Every structure is written in structure tokens, then in C-alpha cells.
All heavy atoms as an XYZ file, in Angstrom:
674
protein
N     148.604    164.098    115.447
C     147.434    163.483    115.974
C     146.447    163.049    114.931
O     145.789    162.098    115.105
C     146.819    164.444    116.975
C     145.720    163.899    117.831
S     146.453    162.761    119.041
C     145.300    162.825    120.302
N     146.290    163.898    113.939
C     145.299    163.615    112.873
C     145.709    162.250    112.084
O     144.946    161.557    111.769
C     145.193    164.726    111.894
C     144.063    164.561    110.819
C     143.991    165.825    109.910
C     142.896    165.622    108.930
N     142.770    166.741    108.032
N     147.006    162.162    111.885
C     147.530    160.984    111.236
C     147.255    159.688    112.025
O     146.941    158.644    111.551
C     149.035    161.102    110.978
C     149.316    161.764    109.617
O     148.390    161.838    108.754
N     150.556    162.297    109.443
N     147.392    159.823    113.258
C     147.132    158.693    114.226
C     145.684    158.224    114.133
O     145.443    157.018    113.950
C     147.495    159.090    115.650
O     148.782    159.547    115.683
C     147.228    157.827    116.539
N     144.751    159.210    114.160
C     143.319    158.745    114.066
C     142.970    158.299    112.690
O     142.225    157.372    112.496
C     142.476    159.950    114.445
C     142.413    160.215    115.919
C     142.694    161.440    116.390
C     142.049    159.201    116.759
C     142.694    161.702    117.749
C     141.999    159.405    118.168
C     142.312    160.691    118.647
N     143.600    158.820    111.591
C     143.347    158.343    110.243
C     143.832    156.965    110.073
O     143.114    156.027    109.534
C     144.087    159.254    109.269
O     143.477    160.525    109.254
N     144.987    156.660    110.675
C     145.635    155.301    110.525
C     144.785    154.319    111.441
O     144.475    153.222    110.906
C     147.027    155.298    111.046
O     147.729    156.249    110.247
C     147.710    153.925    110.953
N     144.375    154.699    112.571
C     143.586    153.861    113.416
C     142.210    153.512    112.760
O     141.678    152.422    112.772
C     143.394    154.518    114.826
C     142.674    153.696    115.827
C     143.308    152.384    116.126
C     142.390    154.519    117.076
N     141.624    154.609    112.216
C     140.302    154.428    111.519
C     140.426    153.570    110.336
O     139.579    152.652    110.125
N     141.436    153.580    109.613
C     141.648    152.731    108.438
C     141.830    151.285    108.861
O     141.357    150.397    108.360
C     142.865    153.214    107.616
S     143.046    152.422    106.069
N     142.676    151.063    109.898
C     142.917    149.765    110.461
C     141.587    149.068    111.045
O     141.321    147.975    110.801
C     143.980    149.857    111.584
C     144.366    148.465    112.236
C     145.028    147.623    111.225
C     145.241    148.733    113.400
N     140.788    149.954    111.761
C     139.521    149.410    112.265
C     138.630    148.992    111.148
O     137.937    148.015    111.185
C     138.928    150.480    113.182
C     137.444    150.120    113.513
C     139.691    150.619    114.464
N     138.599    149.811    110.081
C     137.736    149.569    108.912
C     138.129    148.197    108.284
O     137.275    147.386    107.908
C     137.848    150.713    107.890
C     136.968    150.456    106.661
C     135.623    150.647    106.757
C     137.610    150.090    105.422
C     134.882    150.412    105.546
C     136.852    149.881    104.255
C     135.495    150.046    104.351
O     134.746    149.865    103.263
N     139.439    147.952    108.036
C     139.914    146.772    107.504
C     139.614    145.544    108.396
O     139.124    144.438    107.916
C     141.399    146.787    107.148
C     142.000    145.452    106.741
C     141.628    147.819    106.036
N     139.784    145.731    109.663
C     139.565    144.561    110.575
C     138.063    144.224    110.623
O     137.668    143.082    110.647
C     140.090    144.829    111.975
C     139.661    143.851    113.000
C     141.645    144.832    112.018
N     137.248    145.255    110.738
C     135.792    144.991    110.715
C     135.335    144.397    109.407
O     134.459    143.547    109.373
C     134.921    146.390    110.896
C     135.120    146.957    112.297
S     134.306    145.799    113.487
C     132.547    145.885    112.880
N     135.924    144.832    108.224
C     135.590    144.098    106.998
C     136.009    142.694    106.953
O     135.198    141.860    106.487
N     137.130    142.333    107.583
C     137.568    140.885    107.691
C     136.541    140.087    108.543
O     136.267    138.969    108.145
C     138.967    140.812    108.140
C     139.980    141.336    107.187
S     141.612    141.330    107.956
C     142.630    140.814    106.658
N     136.232    140.657    109.650
C     135.203    140.056    110.576
C     133.901    139.815    109.817
O     133.293    138.743    109.907
C     135.098    140.778    111.861
C     133.940    140.178    112.652
C     136.380    140.700    112.667
N     133.496    140.839    109.168
C     132.152    140.808    108.401
C     132.232    139.722    107.271
O     131.332    138.967    107.124
C     131.880    142.167    107.868
C     130.590    142.243    107.170
C     130.099    143.688    106.890
O     130.611    144.592    107.511
N     129.338    143.885    105.842
N     133.330    139.670    106.617
C     133.486    138.665    105.468
C     133.551    137.247    106.108
O     132.980    136.404    105.504
C     134.724    138.957    104.597
C     134.498    140.173    103.833
C     135.087    137.842    103.838
C     135.669    140.753    102.965
N     134.233    137.064    107.220
C     134.219    135.742    107.838
C     132.798    135.325    108.236
O     132.483    134.153    108.146
C     135.203    135.769    109.034
N     132.041    136.268    108.723
C     130.587    135.995    109.227
C     129.805    135.660    107.975
O     128.941    134.704    107.950
C     130.046    137.094    109.880
N     130.018    136.381    106.920
C     129.200    136.148    105.617
C     129.634    134.660    105.020
O     128.785    133.963    104.590
C     129.433    137.193    104.645
C     128.801    138.503    105.139
C     128.796    136.875    103.306
C     129.161    139.751    104.305
N     130.995    134.360    105.107
C     131.406    133.137    104.689
C     130.642    131.956    105.453
O     130.145    131.004    104.927
C     132.853    132.907    104.685
C     133.298    131.460    104.625
C     133.639    133.802    103.785
N     130.629    132.092    106.737
C     129.900    131.164    107.626
C     128.488    131.092    107.284
O     127.835    129.969    107.164
C     130.134    131.519    109.072
N     127.871    132.186    107.004
C     126.402    132.237    106.655
C     126.194    131.572    105.295
O     125.259    130.798    105.117
N     127.020    131.843    104.218
C     126.815    131.143    102.968
C     127.026    129.711    103.109
O     126.281    128.905    102.455
C     127.817    131.755    101.974
C     127.474    133.082    101.396
C     128.399    133.748    100.648
C     126.231    133.592    101.638
C     128.116    135.026    100.125
C     125.898    134.897    101.126
C     126.784    135.611    100.352
N     127.932    129.248    103.892
C     128.195    127.791    104.098
C     126.949    127.179    104.703
O     126.616    126.009    104.457
C     129.490    127.517    104.786
C     130.705    127.831    104.062
C     131.994    127.750    104.928
O     131.893    127.532    106.125
O     133.080    127.768    104.295
N     126.441    127.808    105.678
C     125.229    127.250    106.465
C     123.962    127.318    105.699
O     123.258    126.375    105.659
C     125.027    128.145    107.802
C     123.950    127.726    108.611
C     124.068    126.394    109.337
O     125.234    126.059    109.512
O     123.092    125.714    109.634
N     123.715    128.432    104.998
C     122.467    128.723    104.318
C     122.329    127.864    102.988
O     121.369    127.216    102.690
C     122.145    130.185    103.919
C     122.050    130.995    105.129
C     121.372    130.740    106.321
C     122.545    132.319    105.257
N     121.416    131.755    107.105
C     122.104    132.807    106.555
C     123.296    133.212    104.463
C     122.456    134.040    107.043
C     123.619    134.455    105.003
C     123.225    134.843    106.235
N     123.388    127.965    102.227
C     123.423    127.365    100.827
C     124.272    126.177    100.684
O     124.331    125.589     99.624
C     123.731    128.408     99.754
C     122.675    129.470     99.696
C     121.360    129.359     99.758
C     122.863    130.894     99.574
N     120.749    130.603     99.730
C     121.748    131.519     99.513
C     124.112    131.712     99.413
C     121.532    132.990     99.418
C     123.891    133.083     99.284
C     122.679    133.591     99.306
N     125.027    125.853    101.650
C     125.938    124.620    101.600
C     127.113    124.846    100.673
O     127.649    123.851    100.171
N     127.438    126.110    100.408
C     128.583    126.252     99.493
C     129.856    125.902    100.188
O     130.005    125.940    101.459
C     128.703    127.793     99.183
C     127.655    128.364     98.286
C     126.613    127.652     97.727
C     127.570    129.660     97.820
N     125.784    128.477     97.025
C     126.392    129.707     97.034
C     128.240    130.835     98.024
C     126.000    130.828     96.410
C     127.878    132.026     97.463
C     126.692    132.017     96.640
N     130.919    125.447     99.332
C     132.187    125.151     99.971
C     132.979    126.407    100.229
O     132.432    127.514     99.934
C     132.970    124.129     99.076
C     133.291    124.788     97.706
O     133.116    125.928     97.533
N     133.913    123.973     96.888
N     134.123    126.347    100.776
C     134.892    127.511    101.217
C     135.243    128.459    100.066
O     135.084    129.635    100.291
N     135.664    127.915     98.916
C     136.057    128.812     97.882
C     134.958    129.656     97.339
O     135.109    130.862     97.220
C     136.607    127.893     96.683
C     136.990    128.753     95.509
C     138.121    129.452     95.511
C     136.189    128.789     94.373
C     138.582    130.169     94.377
C     136.533    129.529     93.273
C     137.662    130.229     93.248
N     133.760    129.168     96.978
C     132.644    129.905     96.571
C     132.148    130.874     97.617
O     131.657    131.982     97.309
C     131.581    129.045     95.990
C     131.977    128.311     94.757
C     132.059    127.001     94.703
C     132.273    129.020     93.527
C     132.495    126.258     93.593
C     132.677    128.375     92.448
C     132.885    127.000     92.442
N     132.147    130.410     98.845
C     131.722    131.267     99.919
C     132.608    132.520    100.104
O     132.162    133.617    100.329
C     131.729    130.509    101.295
O     130.724    129.490    101.279
N     134.000    132.294    100.004
C     134.980    133.448    100.155
C     134.711    134.438     99.012
O     134.734    135.596     99.142
C     136.365    132.830    100.246
C     136.486    132.221    101.594
C     137.317    134.028    100.039
C     137.818    131.431    101.698
N     134.525    133.854     97.768
C     134.415    134.778     96.578
C     133.053    135.544     96.775
O     132.996    136.760     96.630
C     134.345    133.952     95.259
C     135.644    133.194     95.077
C     133.898    134.834     94.093
C     136.811    134.127     94.822
N     131.978    134.896     97.141
C     130.610    135.572     97.260
C     130.838    136.584     98.431
O     130.232    137.657     98.357
N     131.409    136.198     99.537
C     131.471    137.148    100.638
C     132.357    138.281    100.371
O     132.088    139.488    100.866
C     132.020    136.387    101.972
N     133.406    138.083     99.580
C     134.279    139.296     99.279
C     133.479    140.243     98.376
O     133.735    141.508     98.430
C     135.478    138.781     98.451
O     136.241    137.954     99.248
N     132.640    139.761     97.573
C     131.707    140.639     96.695
C     130.772    141.402     97.536
O     130.582    142.582     97.452
C     131.132    139.892     95.587
C     132.131    139.378     94.639
C     130.087    140.762     94.861
C     131.645    138.329     93.616
N     130.101    140.664     98.513
C     128.934    141.229     99.240
C     129.489    141.916    100.483
O     128.865    142.912    100.953
C     128.055    140.046     99.733
C     126.927    140.532    100.583
C     127.343    139.535     98.493
N     130.613    141.536    101.005
C     131.031    142.096    102.317
C     131.290    143.561    102.348
O     131.075    144.159    103.508
N     131.703    144.186    101.290
C     131.936    145.640    101.384
C     130.849    146.499    100.895
O     131.026    147.692    100.746
C     133.330    145.982    100.715
C     134.437    145.642    101.581
C     135.195    144.423    101.431
C     134.803    146.424    102.707
C     136.259    144.069    102.301
C     135.785    146.089    103.540
C     136.524    144.974    103.318
O     137.572    144.617    104.206
N     129.645    145.915    100.589
C     128.515    146.682    100.248
C     127.932    147.242    101.601
O     127.620    146.460    102.492
C     127.486    145.926     99.551
C     127.960    145.353     98.219
C     126.846    144.442     97.648
C     128.226    146.498     97.259
N     127.712    148.530    101.744
C     127.465    149.201    103.038
C     126.317    148.484    103.799
O     126.557    148.016    104.924
C     127.202    150.563    102.725
C     127.883    150.881    101.421
C     127.819    149.606    100.681
N     125.080    148.524    103.326
C     124.021    148.068    104.109
C     123.805    146.568    103.954
O     123.594    145.855    105.002
C     122.718    148.862    103.809
C     122.936    150.323    104.176
C     121.536    148.232    104.521
C     121.880    151.256    103.716
N     123.859    146.136    102.694
C     123.713    144.675    102.430
C     124.731    143.766    103.163
O     124.357    142.750    103.737
C     123.632    144.401    100.908
C     122.571    145.157    100.277
C     123.640    142.966    100.610
C     122.630    145.272     98.737
N     125.866    144.285    103.140
C     126.970    143.458    103.768
C     126.748    143.400    105.241
O     127.061    142.338    105.940
N     126.339    144.515    105.864
C     126.141    144.491    107.359
C     125.014    143.515    107.643
O     125.196    142.796    108.601
C     125.883    145.967    107.777
O     126.936    146.743    107.488
C     125.630    145.977    109.272
N     123.907    143.645    106.962
C     122.769    142.809    107.296
C     123.085    141.260    107.063
O     122.787    140.431    107.870
C     121.546    143.201    106.431
C     120.469    142.213    106.556
C     121.044    144.525    106.736
N     123.773    140.993    105.999
C     124.120    139.550    105.708
C     125.181    139.145    106.677
O     125.155    137.969    107.182
C     124.571    139.270    104.308
C     123.363    139.609    103.372
C     125.139    137.927    104.045
C     123.677    139.572    101.898
N     126.069    139.961    107.163
C     127.042    139.702    108.117
C     126.476    139.331    109.436
O     126.805    138.417    110.179
N     125.469    140.153    109.830
C     124.750    139.884    111.071
C     124.056    138.550    111.025
O     124.154    137.781    111.991
C     123.715    141.006    111.414
C     124.467    142.332    111.811
C     122.773    140.591    112.568
C     123.565    143.565    111.808
N     123.368    138.310    109.938
C     122.722    136.947    109.780
C     123.665    135.854    109.805
O     123.410    134.782    110.334
N     124.839    135.956    109.120
C     125.871    134.950    109.061
C     126.420    134.635    110.468
O     126.725    133.577    110.830
N     126.670    135.785    111.252
C     127.195    135.599    112.585
C     126.185    134.817    113.496
O     126.601    134.061    114.314
C     127.510    137.014    113.196
N     124.973    135.162    113.307
C     123.867    134.550    114.207
C     123.657    133.074    113.735
O     123.726    132.212    114.614
C     122.562    135.307    114.030
C     122.707    136.622    114.655
C     121.392    134.570    114.710
C     121.567    137.650    114.394
N     123.491    132.778    112.395
C     123.163    131.450    112.019
C     124.460    130.622    111.807
O     124.509    129.438    112.230
C     122.456    131.539    110.651
S     120.791    132.224    110.735
N     125.464    131.160    111.239
C     126.644    130.417    110.952
C     127.557    130.229    112.048
O     128.215    129.170    112.251
N     127.741    131.221    112.977
C     128.643    131.118    114.046
C     127.994    130.938    115.377
O     128.566    130.716    116.397
C     129.491    132.413    114.172
C     130.324    132.728    112.903
C     131.554    131.784    112.980
N     132.457    132.120    111.809
C     133.287    131.232    111.295
N     133.325    130.063    111.773
N     133.985    131.619    110.272
N     126.616    131.075    115.483
C     125.907    130.861    116.634
C     126.010    131.960    117.660
O     125.858    131.715    118.841
N     126.239    133.198    117.212
C     126.289    134.364    118.070
C     124.934    134.719    118.623
O     123.903    134.502    117.899
C     126.820    135.554    117.353
C     128.353    135.442    117.134
C     129.130    134.353    117.205
C     129.161    136.436    116.609
N     130.425    134.660    116.771
C     130.475    135.996    116.466
C     128.867    137.912    116.316
C     131.466    136.760    116.015
C     129.972    138.618    115.928
C     131.257    138.066    115.816
N     124.905    135.412    119.699
C     123.610    135.970    120.165
C     123.263    137.156    119.223
O     124.210    137.902    118.860
C     123.777    136.437    121.590
C     122.500    136.810    122.310
N     122.036    138.096    122.168
C     121.639    136.187    123.004
C     120.895    138.209    122.827
N     120.656    137.022    123.404
N     122.026    137.339    118.923
C     121.659    138.417    118.002
C     122.082    139.762    118.444
O     122.550    140.614    117.668
C     120.109    138.341    117.927
C     119.866    136.901    118.218
C     120.836    136.364    119.266
N     122.004    140.049    119.746
C     122.352    141.408    120.158
C     123.881    141.608    120.091
O     124.311    142.746    119.670
C     121.896    141.672    121.639
C     122.184    143.053    122.149
S     121.382    144.340    121.111
C     119.705    144.135    121.458
N     124.674    140.638    120.336
C     126.091    140.705    120.137
C     126.509    140.916    118.711
O     127.352    141.771    118.332
C     126.766    139.466    120.701
N     125.846    140.283    117.838
C     126.067    140.480    116.375
C     125.707    141.817    115.928
O     126.468    142.522    115.127
C     125.427    139.424    115.562
N     124.582    142.354    116.326
C     124.164    143.629    115.993
C     125.069    144.712    116.437
O     125.467    145.612    115.843
C     122.645    143.926    116.447
C     121.792    143.024    115.633
C     122.246    145.397    116.292
C     120.336    142.915    116.177
N     125.449    144.562    117.802
C     126.372    145.587    118.316
C     127.712    145.556    117.727
O     128.298    146.637    117.481
C     126.524    145.364    119.883
C     125.286    145.730    120.670
C     125.542    145.305    122.212
C     124.942    147.210    120.617
N     128.204    144.409    117.356
C     129.485    144.271    116.684
C     129.505    145.004    115.312
O     130.409    145.767    114.935
C     129.994    142.900    116.538
C     131.324    142.726    115.792
C     132.421    143.316    116.619
C     131.570    141.328    115.429
N     128.460    144.684    114.463
C     128.419    145.277    113.190
C     127.929    146.622    113.047
O     128.120    147.307    112.040
C     127.639    144.271    112.234
C     128.330    142.994    111.977
C     127.885    141.795    112.501
C     129.589    143.036    111.318
C     128.611    140.626    112.295
C     130.196    141.809    111.117
C     129.793    140.719    111.585
N     127.130    147.051    114.025
C     126.485    148.460    113.887
C     127.120    149.518    114.905
O     126.509    150.510    114.965
C     124.929    148.289    114.164
S     124.141    147.234    112.985
N     128.182    149.175    115.517
C     128.699    150.130    116.456
C     129.124    151.412    115.806
O     128.984    152.545    116.400
C     129.904    149.569    117.341
C     131.150    149.333    116.566
C     131.498    148.135    115.943
C     132.170    150.191    116.268
N     132.714    148.282    115.355
C     133.138    149.512    115.533
C     132.443    151.504    116.608
C     134.308    150.084    115.082
C     133.573    152.156    116.177
C     134.500    151.481    115.400
N     129.531    151.494    114.497
C     129.918    152.832    113.916
C     128.597    153.667    113.785
O     128.626    154.817    114.088
C     130.399    152.485    112.583
C     131.016    151.099    112.645
C     130.086    150.387    113.583
N     127.487    153.043    113.386
C     126.256    153.785    113.286
C     125.830    154.331    114.750
O     125.347    155.428    114.732
C     125.165    152.845    112.716
C     123.767    153.424    112.558
C     123.774    154.647    111.596
C     122.801    152.484    112.171
N     125.899    153.506    115.731
C     125.506    153.857    117.045
C     126.406    155.029    117.483
O     125.962    156.062    118.042
C     125.626    152.698    118.006
C     124.587    151.668    117.698
C     125.481    153.197    119.494
C     124.799    150.323    118.336
N     127.693    155.061    117.093
C     128.723    156.092    117.439
C     128.383    157.343    116.753
O     128.409    158.413    117.358
C     130.073    155.631    117.078
C     131.169    156.642    117.542
C     131.262    156.845    118.968
C     132.532    156.114    116.968
N     127.989    157.315    115.498
C     127.624    158.472    114.696
C     126.406    159.128    115.302
O     126.233    160.313    115.363
C     127.406    158.139    113.283
C     128.549    157.687    112.477
C     128.544    156.775    111.489
C     129.824    158.145    112.853
C     129.639    156.323    110.815
C     130.960    157.663    112.219
C     130.901    156.769    111.134
O     131.963    156.351    110.446
N     125.430    158.300    115.651
C     124.161    158.838    116.306
C     124.509    159.551    117.563
O     124.008    160.656    117.872
C     123.137    157.672    116.390
C     122.589    157.214    115.066
C     121.989    158.156    117.316
C     121.774    156.047    115.174
N     125.266    158.919    118.385
C     125.711    159.581    119.673
C     126.418    160.942    119.526
O     126.230    161.879    120.251
C     126.488    158.601    120.454
C     125.787    157.426    121.188
C     126.782    156.466    121.879
C     124.764    157.932    122.108
N     127.282    160.936    118.526
C     127.982    162.126    118.224
C     127.021    163.234    117.620
O     127.161    164.392    118.073
C     129.141    161.890    117.157
C     130.276    161.119    117.910
C     129.660    163.246    116.590
C     131.325    160.651    116.913
N     126.091    162.845    116.872
C     125.139    163.785    116.325
C     124.195    164.339    117.409
O     123.811    165.509    117.426
C     124.303    163.156    115.201
N     123.858    163.492    118.364
C     122.950    163.957    119.441
C     123.725    164.948    120.334
O     123.140    165.928    120.816
C     122.457    162.763    120.209
C     121.801    163.107    121.509
C     121.497    161.930    119.329
N     124.965    164.621    120.679
C     125.746    165.475    121.587
C     126.076    166.793    120.810
O     126.190    167.765    121.327
C     126.980    164.759    121.992
S     126.666    163.320    123.041
């Protein structure tokens, strides 16, 4: 059972990272007018920084992809919300 949760957690982390990097790429293209290559390189560097990557990912999802702010915040901050709920319980 422990292996299953470890594997699932690792998979979720990688998928969330990819979604975050895609949002950052869209943000870099929108904000600075970078082409795809430089946006991907910059997003790969910034994307896995814990707080900075999350904040820029939220901004990129809102500005670059046109997401509703609450949807972007919930998508990128659900682990923090889950940790808080577990700590409270």
C-alpha cells in the first residue's frame, strides 16, 4: 500500500509540474513576448521553485490561458490546502 501511494504521489508531482510549466510558458509568452524556445527554457528553470513557480504559474494561467483566478489558485495550491486540512484534523 505504501508503494502505491509513493508512486501516485510522484506521478501527481510530475503532472502538476508539467501543468505549472505550461502555465508559466503561456505567461512568459504573454507578458514578455518571448517565443516558445526561450519561454520553455525560462519556465523549466522557474517552474520547480516552490513558491516562486507557484505564483508565476498562477499568474500565467490567469493572463496567458485566461483561467478564472479562483480556478488557477485552487489548481496550484491544492497541496497546501490539503496539508492545512490534515493539520487541523
